[in-house]
Each structure stands twice: as C-alpha cells, then as structure tokens.
N, C-alpha and C positions, 0 to 999 in steps of 0.2 A: 504494500499499500504505500502511495506516496501523494503529497498535495502540492498543487500548482499554485504558485502565487506569483504574479507579475513575471510570468514567463521563467520562474525557476522552480524546480523540483525541490520540495522539503520533505525529508523523510519523518515520520511520526516521532521516532526516537530522539532525532535531532531536536524537534520542538520540545519534547520532554526534557532533555539535557538542558537547554537554554531557559526553560522554565523552572528549574530547580531552585527551591527556596523563594519561589515568586507566586503571586496569585494567580490561579487558572480558573476558568469556567468550564464546566463539562456538562454536555447534553447527553443524556443516557437514553437507551433504547426504550424506556417505559415514559419518556417525556419529562422526567425529573430533570433539574439543573442543580447541580452542585458547584458551589464556590468555595474556594478554600486554598491554602498554601501548600504547594507540592512539596513534599519533604523526601520522598522516594518513589522508585519506579523499578521495574525490572525488563528484560527484553521481551516479554509477553504483553508489555504495557499495562501490567498490574500496577496500581498506584497507591501511595499513602498520602492522604491530605489531613492537614491539621486546622483547626478552626473552621472547620466545614458548615456551611449554611446550605440547606436543601430548600429548594422552591418546587412546589407541585400545584399548578393551578394559581390560586390566590393566596395558598397557605405557604408560610415561610418559618423554618424552624431550624435552630441550631443543633448540630448533631456531633460536633467536637471532631474528635479524630476517627477517620474512616479509612478502611482497607478496601481498596475498589477492584474488582476483577475487569481487566483490559477489554474483554469482549463485550462489555456492557456499554462502552463508551462509543457514541456516535460522532461528536464533535469536541476537540479540545481548541480553547480560546485563551492564549496567554495574555497578561495584563502588561 
C-alpha cells in the first residue's frame, strides 16, 4: 500500500515514522475517529496512542492509552 501526495509516493510506515510522538487522527473501518499521540507502531501498522479521544457520531469520549490493530485503520492524518 502506498499513498500518492503531490506526485510523490508515501509509504504508510514512513508516515508513521514521521508522526512518532506527534498527534495523529485515525479513521477506523467502523467510522470511529481516534485522535491521540502516536507513541509506538510495528511493521503491521499496529499502533499505540496515548491521550486518545474517540469520536463516534456526536459523542466524544476520552479513552486514554489505546493499542490499535493496524488492519482497522482506513486513514492516517498526521498533525
């Protein structure tokens, strides 16, 4: 999998590497949105987020530290 931005190919692991210890927003397959600080990841794009906030519809809740399986992620948006 690769992302095309401005004529450049960006690999997902490159995005994660540059986003380490920074805020990211993730869109999940079930339409939830998670926002938090990316503190870890692996080659399968499994991620650890701290200070995570979950948005589902109009509801927002703080859920703290999350270990997220990479195959649930549709979109990664670094801040």
